[in-house]
C-alpha positions as CSV (number, residue, x, y, z in Angstrom):
1,M,4.9,37.7,3.3
2,Q,8.2,37.6,1.3
3,K,10.1,36.1,4.3
4,F,7.3,33.5,4.9
5,C,7.4,32.2,1.4
6,F,11.4,31.6,1.3
7,T,11.2,30.4,4.4
8,Q,9.6,27.1,3.2
9,F,10.8,27.4,0.3
10,L,14.1,26.4,2.1
11,V,12.1,23.0,4.3
12,M,10.6,21.9,0.6
13,N,13.8,22.5,-0.8
14,K,15.8,20.2,2.3
15,T,14.1,17.5,1.6
16,Q,14.7,17.1,-1.7
17,D,18.4,18.3,-1.7
18,I,18.5,14.6,1.0
19,R,21.0,12.0,-1.2
20,I,20.2,9.2,-1.1
21,E,22.8,7.3,-0.5
22,E,23.0,9.0,3.1
23,Y,20.8,6.1,3.3
24,N,22.6,3.4,2.4
25,Y,23.7,0.4,4.2
26,D,25.4,-3.2,4.3
27,L,22.1,-5.9,3.4
28,P,23.9,-9.5,3.6
29,D,21.7,-11.4,1.3
30,E,21.9,-14.5,4.0
31,R,20.7,-11.7,6.6
32,I,17.2,-12.0,4.3
33,A,14.8,-14.6,6.1
34,K,13.7,-16.0,2.5
35,F,10.2,-17.6,4.7
36,P,9.0,-16.8,7.7
37,L,8.5,-18.1,11.8
38,A,6.1,-21.6,11.6
39,Q,4.5,-19.4,14.8
40,R,3.8,-15.2,13.5
41,D,4.5,-14.2,16.6
42,R,8.0,-15.6,17.8
43,S,10.0,-13.4,15.1
44,K,12.9,-10.5,17.3
45,L,11.0,-7.0,18.0
46,L,13.1,-3.4,18.0
47,I,11.4,-1.0,20.4
48,Y,13.7,2.9,20.0
49,R,11.3,5.3,21.9
50,N,13.5,8.3,23.0
51,G,16.8,6.8,22.0
52,D,17.0,4.3,23.6
53,I,17.0,1.0,22.1
54,E,15.7,-2.8,23.7
55,E,15.1,-6.1,22.4
56,D,12.1,-8.1,22.9
57,L,10.2,-11.1,21.1
58,F,6.4,-9.6,19.2
59,F,4.3,-11.7,21.6
60,N,5.3,-9.6,24.2
61,L,4.2,-6.7,21.8
62,A,0.8,-6.1,24.8
63,D,3.7,-5.2,27.5
64,R,4.8,-2.3,24.9
65,I,2.0,-0.9,23.7
66,P,0.3,1.8,26.7
67,S,-3.3,0.8,27.2
68,N,-5.5,2.5,25.8
69,S,-4.3,3.3,23.0
70,L,-5.5,3.1,19.5
71,L,-3.8,1.0,16.8
72,I,-4.0,1.6,13.0
73,F,-4.8,-1.9,10.8
74,N,-4.7,-1.9,6.8
75,N,-7.1,-4.5,5.7
76,T,-5.6,-4.6,2.3
77,R,-5.5,-8.7,0.9
78,V,-2.4,-9.2,-1.9
79,I,-3.3,-10.6,-4.7
80,Q,-2.6,-13.3,-7.3
81,A,-1.1,-10.7,-9.4
82,R,1.1,-12.5,-11.9
83,M,0.4,-14.3,-14.7
84,I,2.7,-15.7,-17.5
85,F,1.4,-16.1,-21.0
86,Q,3.3,-17.9,-23.2
87,K,3.5,-16.2,-26.9
88,E,3.3,-19.2,-30.3
89,T,6.7,-18.6,-30.6
90,G,8.0,-19.6,-27.7
91,A,8.8,-17.0,-25.8
92,Q,7.7,-16.2,-21.8
93,I,5.5,-12.3,-21.7
94,E,4.9,-11.6,-17.6
95,I,1.7,-9.7,-17.3
96,F,2.0,-8.6,-13.8
97,C,-1.4,-5.8,-13.1
98,L,-0.8,-2.8,-10.8
99,E,-4.4,-1.5,-10.8
100,P,-7.6,-1.5,-12.0
101,G,-7.6,0.5,-15.4
102,D,-10.9,-0.7,-16.8
103,P,-13.5,-0.3,-14.4
104,V,-11.3,0.9,-12.2
105,D,-13.3,0.1,-9.3
106,Y,-10.8,-2.0,-7.7
107,A,-14.3,-4.2,-7.0
108,L,-16.1,-3.3,-9.8
109,N,-13.1,-4.8,-11.8
110,F,-13.0,-8.5,-10.2
111,S,-16.4,-8.8,-10.5
112,Q,-16.8,-8.4,-14.4
113,K,-17.2,-11.9,-15.9
114,D,-16.0,-11.1,-19.6
115,S,-13.3,-8.6,-19.7
116,C,-11.6,-6.3,-18.2
117,S,-8.5,-3.4,-18.6
118,W,-5.5,-3.1,-15.6
119,L,-2.7,-1.1,-15.6
120,C,0.2,-3.7,-16.0
121,L,4.1,-4.1,-15.8
122,L,5.6,-6.3,-17.9
123,G,8.3,-9.2,-18.0
124,N,9.6,-9.6,-21.6
125,A,8.5,-7.1,-23.0
126,K,11.0,-6.4,-26.1
127,R,9.0,-9.9,-27.3
128,W,5.4,-8.7,-27.3
129,K,4.9,-5.6,-30.0
130,E,1.5,-6.0,-31.4
131,G,-1.4,-8.9,-31.3
132,Q,-3.1,-10.8,-28.7
133,L,-1.4,-14.0,-26.4
134,I,-3.8,-16.7,-24.5
135,K,-3.8,-18.6,-22.1
136,K,-5.3,-21.6,-22.3
137,V,-7.8,-22.4,-19.0
138,G,-7.9,-25.6,-17.8
139,T,-9.6,-25.3,-14.3
140,Q,-12.4,-28.1,-12.0
141,S,-12.3,-24.6,-9.3
142,T,-15.0,-22.7,-11.3
143,A,-18.7,-23.6,-11.3
144,S,-18.8,-24.6,-15.3
145,G,-15.7,-26.0,-15.0
146,G,-13.7,-26.9,-18.2
147,E,-11.5,-25.4,-20.7
148,F,-11.1,-21.4,-21.8
149,E,-9.7,-19.0,-23.4
150,L,-7.4,-15.8,-21.6
151,V,-6.9,-13.3,-24.0
152,A,-4.7,-10.5,-23.3
153,E,-4.2,-7.4,-25.3
154,K,-1.6,-3.8,-25.5
155,I,-3.5,-1.1,-25.0
156,E,-1.8,2.2,-25.1
157,S,1.5,2.3,-23.2
158,Y,3.1,4.9,-20.6
159,G,6.5,4.5,-20.0
160,E,7.2,1.6,-18.0
161,T,3.4,0.6,-17.1
162,H,0.9,-0.9,-19.6
163,L,-2.4,-0.6,-20.5
164,V,-3.4,-4.2,-20.6
165,K,-7.5,-5.4,-21.8
166,F,-8.4,-9.1,-20.5
167,S,-11.2,-11.4,-21.9
168,W,-12.2,-14.7,-21.4
169,N,-15.1,-16.5,-23.1
170,N,-16.6,-18.5,-20.1
171,P,-19.4,-16.0,-18.0
172,E,-18.9,-18.1,-15.2
173,V,-15.0,-16.8,-14.1
174,S,-14.8,-13.3,-12.7
175,F,-11.7,-11.9,-13.2
176,A,-11.3,-12.7,-9.5
177,E,-11.3,-16.2,-10.0
178,I,-9.1,-15.9,-12.7
179,L,-6.6,-14.5,-10.8
180,D,-6.6,-17.0,-7.9
181,I,-6.3,-19.4,-11.0
182,C,-3.8,-18.6,-13.4
183,G,-2.5,-15.6,-11.1
184,E,0.9,-16.2,-8.8
185,L,1.8,-14.5,-6.3
186,P,4.7,-11.4,-6.2
187,I,6.3,-12.0,-3.6
188,P,9.1,-9.7,-2.7
189,P,12.2,-9.8,-5.7
190,Y,14.4,-9.4,-2.8
191,L,13.5,-13.0,-1.6
192,N,15.2,-13.7,-4.6
193,R,12.6,-16.4,-4.5
194,K,10.1,-18.0,-6.5
195,A,6.6,-18.1,-4.9
196,E,5.3,-21.6,-2.7
197,E,1.6,-22.9,-2.2
198,K,2.1,-22.0,1.5
199,D,2.9,-18.3,0.6
200,K,-1.0,-17.5,-0.3
201,Q,-1.7,-18.2,3.7
202,T,2.3,-16.7,4.6
203,Y,2.8,-14.0,2.6
204,Q,-0.9,-12.9,4.1
205,T,-1.4,-11.1,7.9
206,V,-4.7,-12.2,9.6
207,Y,-7.0,-9.5,9.5
208,S,-6.8,-8.1,5.6
209,K,-9.9,-8.8,4.0
210,I,-10.5,-6.2,0.8
211,K,-9.0,-7.7,-2.0
212,G,-5.9,-5.0,-4.4
213,S,-2.7,-5.3,-3.3
214,V,0.1,-6.6,-5.2
215,A,2.3,-6.4,-2.0
216,A,1.8,-7.1,1.5
217,P,1.8,-4.7,4.2
218,T,4.2,-6.5,5.4
219,A,4.5,-4.8,9.8
220,G,1.3,-7.1,10.2
221,L,2.3,-10.4,9.8
222,H,3.2,-10.7,12.2
223,F,-0.6,-10.4,15.1
224,T,-1.9,-13.9,15.6
225,D,-5.4,-13.7,17.5
226,A,-3.2,-14.7,20.5
227,V,-1.3,-11.3,20.0
228,F,-5.2,-8.8,20.0
229,D,-6.2,-11.2,22.9
230,S,-3.2,-9.9,24.7
231,L,-3.8,-5.8,23.5
232,R,-7.4,-6.0,24.4
233,R,-6.9,-6.9,28.0
234,K,-4.4,-4.0,28.5
235,N,-8.1,-1.4,27.0
236,V,-6.2,-1.1,23.5
237,E,-8.5,-1.1,20.8
238,F,-8.5,-0.6,16.8
239,E,-9.7,0.3,13.9
240,E,-8.8,-0.2,9.9
241,L,-8.2,1.5,6.9
242,T,-7.4,0.6,3.5
243,L,-4.4,1.7,1.0
244,H,-3.7,-1.3,-1.8
245,V,0.4,-1.9,-1.9
246,G,1.7,-1.1,-4.3
247,A,5.2,-2.2,-6.7
248,G,6.3,1.2,-6.6
249,T,6.5,0.0,-2.6
250,F,9.8,-2.6,-3.9
251,K,10.9,0.4,-6.2
252,P,14.5,2.2,-5.0
253,V,15.0,6.0,-5.7
254,K,17.7,5.9,-8.2
255,S,18.0,10.0,-8.9
256,E,21.4,10.6,-6.4
257,T,18.5,13.0,-4.8
258,I,15.5,12.5,-3.3
259,G,13.7,15.6,-5.4
260,S,13.6,13.9,-8.3
261,H,12.4,10.2,-7.5
262,D,8.5,10.5,-8.6
263,M,6.4,8.8,-6.4
264,H,4.3,6.2,-7.3
265,S,0.4,6.6,-6.6
266,E,-1.9,4.5,-4.4
267,C,-5.6,4.3,-3.5
268,F,-6.7,3.7,0.2
269,T,-10.4,3.4,1.4
270,V,-10.7,5.6,5.0
271,T,-13.9,4.7,7.1
272,K,-16.8,7.2,8.7
273,Q,-16.2,5.2,12.0
274,T,-12.0,5.2,11.8
275,L,-12.2,8.7,11.1
276,E,-14.5,9.4,14.3
277,H,-12.5,7.3,16.5
278,L,-9.4,8.8,15.1
279,L,-10.8,12.4,16.9
280,N,-11.5,10.9,20.2
281,K,-7.4,9.4,20.5
282,R,-6.1,11.8,19.7
283,G,-1.9,11.6,21.0
284,K,-2.5,8.0,20.8
285,I,-2.7,6.8,18.1
286,I,0.0,3.9,16.8
287,A,0.4,3.1,12.5
288,V,0.4,-0.8,12.1
289,G,2.7,-0.2,9.5
290,T,4.1,2.3,6.1
291,T,1.3,1.7,4.2
292,S,-0.7,2.9,7.4
293,V,1.0,5.8,8.1
294,R,0.7,7.4,3.9
295,T,-3.0,7.0,4.8
296,L,-3.4,7.8,8.1
297,E,-0.9,10.9,7.5
298,S,-2.3,12.0,3.7
299,V,-5.8,12.4,5.5
300,Y,-5.2,15.4,6.8
301,Y,-4.3,16.5,3.4
302,L,-7.5,15.3,2.0
303,G,-9.1,17.1,5.0
304,G,-6.8,21.2,4.5
305,L,-7.7,20.3,0.6
306,F,-12.0,20.5,1.8
307,E,-10.6,23.8,4.0
308,K,-10.0,25.5,0.5
309,N,-12.5,24.2,-1.1
310,K,-16.1,22.9,-0.4
311,N,-16.6,21.6,-3.6
312,T,-14.1,19.2,-3.5
313,V,-14.3,15.6,-4.9
314,P,-12.5,12.5,-3.3
315,E,-12.5,10.6,-5.9
316,N,-11.1,13.6,-8.0
317,V,-7.9,14.4,-5.7
318,T,-4.8,12.9,-5.5
319,I,-2.4,14.0,-2.4
320,S,1.3,15.1,-4.1
321,Q,3.9,14.4,-2.4
322,W,5.0,17.1,-1.7
323,M,1.8,18.7,0.0
324,P,3.3,18.2,3.0
325,Y,6.2,21.0,2.5
326,N,4.0,23.8,1.7
327,E,3.5,25.7,4.5
328,E,0.0,26.3,3.5
329,N,-1.2,23.6,3.3
330,N,-0.4,22.5,7.2
331,R,-2.7,26.1,8.3
332,I,-5.5,23.9,10.2
333,S,-5.9,21.7,12.8
334,V,-5.7,17.6,12.6
335,E,-9.3,18.5,14.4
336,K,-10.5,20.6,12.3
337,S,-9.3,18.9,9.5
338,I,-10.8,15.8,10.1
339,L,-14.1,17.0,11.2
340,N,-13.9,18.0,7.7
341,L,-14.4,15.0,5.5
342,L,-16.9,13.6,9.0
343,H,-18.7,16.7,6.8
344,Y,-18.5,15.6,3.6
345,L,-19.4,12.5,4.4
346,N,-22.7,12.8,6.3
347,E,-23.1,15.9,4.2
348,N,-23.1,12.7,1.3
349,G,-25.1,9.8,3.3
350,L,-21.5,7.8,2.3
351,S,-19.9,5.4,5.2
352,S,-16.8,5.7,4.1
353,L,-14.1,8.1,1.4
354,T,-11.9,6.8,-1.4
355,T,-8.9,9.0,-2.6
356,H,-5.6,8.3,-3.6
357,T,-1.9,9.1,-2.9
358,Q,0.8,9.7,-3.9
359,I,3.1,11.6,0.1
360,M,6.5,11.8,0.2
361,I,7.4,11.2,3.2
362,A,11.2,11.9,4.7
363,P,13.4,13.5,6.2
364,G,11.7,17.2,7.7
365,Y,7.9,15.8,7.8
366,K,6.4,17.2,10.3
367,F,3.3,14.2,11.3
368,R,-0.7,15.3,12.6
369,I,-2.3,12.1,13.0
370,I,1.2,9.5,14.7
371,D,2.1,9.0,17.7
372,G,3.6,5.2,17.7
373,I,4.4,3.0,13.9
374,I,5.2,-0.7,14.4
375,T,6.6,-1.6,10.9
376,N,9.9,-4.3,9.5
377,F,13.1,-3.4,8.9
378,H,13.3,-1.8,5.3
379,Q,15.6,-2.1,2.3
380,P,18.3,1.1,1.7
381,Q,18.1,2.9,0.1
382,S,14.7,2.9,-0.2
383,T,11.3,5.9,0.4
384,L,10.3,3.9,3.1
385,L,13.9,4.2,5.0
386,L,13.2,7.2,4.8
387,L,9.7,7.6,6.7
388,I,11.0,6.0,9.4
389,S,13.9,8.1,9.7
390,A,12.2,11.8,8.8
391,F,9.9,10.0,12.8
């Protein structure tokens, strides 16, 4: 037992000691596409398989995917999470909504008609130490039309993030509509440009459904109806899950070693149908995007928690970033893990489960569920680059 524990400590320690400077490369600004192609599926496609690299175009994806594979998509939809308020002094305060505070459920929060709170990032925060911010909203796009006031009040601060309460005096308007009316789409900072009206369409996947992300799962942006049709002709099957992408996806690793980097937490939901499909497609599961990867791999560890404690409640759980590197958490099979989750759903009459993950996937990680990844290129010194390196 002493030797076993010492071995698992070395595995985790080796991963945590990875120096992020080893995952750096030169990325000139002119090599970053500021806007997508007019035809999404005409983007270049690079294929890496068993050490060999080839190039193609994305609309030929079906030629590169094994028949009878199962593609897993993240169906989250980007919200217009960035709002600008102006103080009486003229100072502009940017409020960037990250995740719901009260109510904590996304759908319930979006449906509120008078007030709600969100965990937010603040731009120019030093200029807003106390008091309310008021934004007059004039619109004809709501049921009642006319003008109303949106009030923001800082309730608590937690380092870089702040709990902000929003309230408004138009009971016909939901908070989802507030964001649509007042918010701006938070396109990635590395694009170095302002959001434009067309981004509302081009910075969403064609299959996005569930509002909640502050960044798009960008690997899916290249899919079109034509690509889906070609995949169906090859008997490729599809399933969806939901992980609401947080602003942490833009956060570079600033510590020298990744062991000192705190992963952001993200909310995900997986359905009973998807879990059942995963069981039937072992060995042929391809994740579309790193968010789908993180969700699917977190599913394994969530099922492992049920193995240890049958009374586990997913809503009260977060898959911690270093959980996968402890051998004790890797003892059950993937099939057993998924069956544990299905048993929980059946026992409670549920069709889906929701929880949070902080999982850190870096070299040294053992992949449990996925067999392939469709992904975009990733920023230097990012956790996403570490994930791809691990695979």
